[in-house]
GUPAMAR-657484 format. One record per residue (C-alpha): x, y, z; residue in one letter. Coordinates in steps of 0.5 Angstrom, whole numbers, plus 2048, in hexadecimal, padded with zeros to 3 digits. Layout:
N
XYZa ...
***
This chain:
180
8147997C3x 81779E7C8x 80F7A17C9x 80D79A7CAx 8127997D0x 8117A07D3x 80979F7D3x 80B7987D7x 81079C7DBx 80A7A17DDx 80579C7DEx 80A7997E4x 80A79F7E7x 8057A07EDx 8007A57EBx 8007AC7EFx 7FA7AD7F4x 7F87B47F6x 7FA7B67FDx 7F37B97FEx 7EC7B57FDx 7E87B67F7x 7E17B67F9x 7DE7BC7FAx 7E37C17F6x 7E07C57F0x 7E47C47EAx 7E37CB7E7x 7E47D17EBx 7DE7D67ECx 7E07DD7EBx 7DA7E17EFx 7D77E77EBx 7D77ED7F0x 7D47F47EFx 7D97F67F5x 7E07F87F3x 7E37FA7FAx 7E87FF7FAx 7ED8037FEx 7F28097FEx 7F680D802x 7F5814804x 7FA819807x 80181C807x 804818801x 80981E7FFx 80B823803x 811827805x 81482780Cx 81982C80Fx 82082A811x 81E82D818x 818828818x 81C822817x 82182481Cx 81B824821x 81A81D820x 81581881Cx 81081C817x 80981A818x 80481A813x 7FD818813x 7F981380Ex 7F281080Dx 7F080A809x 7EA80C804x 7E6806802x 7E08047FDx 7DB7FE7FDx 7DE7FB803x 7D97F9809x 7DA7FB810x 7DD7F9815x 7E47FA811x 7EA7F7814x 7F07FB812x 7F87FA813x 7FD800811x 8047FF810x 80A80480Fx 81180380Cx 816807810x 810809814x 80C80881Bx 80580781Ax 80180A820x 7FB80681Fx 7FB80081Bx 7F47FF81Bx 7F080581Ax 7ED808814x 7F280F815x 7F880E818x 7FF812819x 805810817x 80C81281Ax 812812815x 819812817x 81D817812x 823818817x 828815811x 82581A80Cx 82982080Ax 826827807x 8248267FFx 82381E800x 81C81C7FEx 81B816803x 816811800x 81280B804x 80C807803x 806806807x 800801806x 7FA7FF809x 7F67F9809x 7EE7F980Ax 7EA7F380Bx 7E27F380Ax 7E07EF810x 7D97ED80Dx 7DC7EA806x 7E37EA808x 7E57EE802x 7EC7F0803x 7F07F67FFx 7F77F8800x 7F98007FEx 7FF8037FEx 8038097FDx 80A80C7FDx 80B812802x 810818800x 81381D804x 818822802x 81D824807x 81E82C806x 82283180Ax 81D83880Cx 82083C806x 81E836801x 817836803x 81683C800x 81883A7F9x 8188327F8x 81482E7F3x 8118287F6x 80D8227F3x 8068217F4x 80281B7F2x 7FB81A7F0x 7F98147EEx 7FE8117E9x 8008187E7x 80681B7E9x 8088227E8x 80D8277EBx 80A82E7EEx 80D8347F0x 80B8377F6x 80D83E7F8x 80B83D800x 80B836802x 809834809x 80C82E80Dx 80882A809x 804829803x 7FD828802x 7FA821803x 7FA81D7FDx 7F78167FBx 7FB8117F8x 7FB80A7F8x 7FB8037F5x 7F67FE7F7x 7F67F67F6x 7EF7F37F8x 7F07EC7FBx 7EA7E87FAx 7E97E27FFx 
***
């Protein structure tokens, strides 16, 4: 009895109409089979040591480049930096100035940079990002400090007896392909 009453009440309700036209719409989404797999990664000063005196002189500038695979020219590039100023947002290689004025000796300062690359022909878009780490040291600590280096997804501590003001350039990133 209760089901019959609910069915009658449901039939009295107005039918919901879609707010978009149904003609010309595909009922099943089609995924393209592609041979292309666009990728992008960031190369540059991912981990480095900076002397206290260098921090006192002003923003620390480091250089970064986006490396791409399976993307057709021309490319549209957009850089972003947390806690940093990107000097050329639309170039494949750019310098980023980080403000470490609040950092103290012994502090491992971390920031994030990202780059978005769009293929102008297919409009494939890849977003790649990585963390930047800078260890602030005194001149006395530079000679015997251990600093982390990141290669791919592997993190290791390496002892260095003679460090310069920066570590060798490394490549490390996380990429997210976005298909239009």
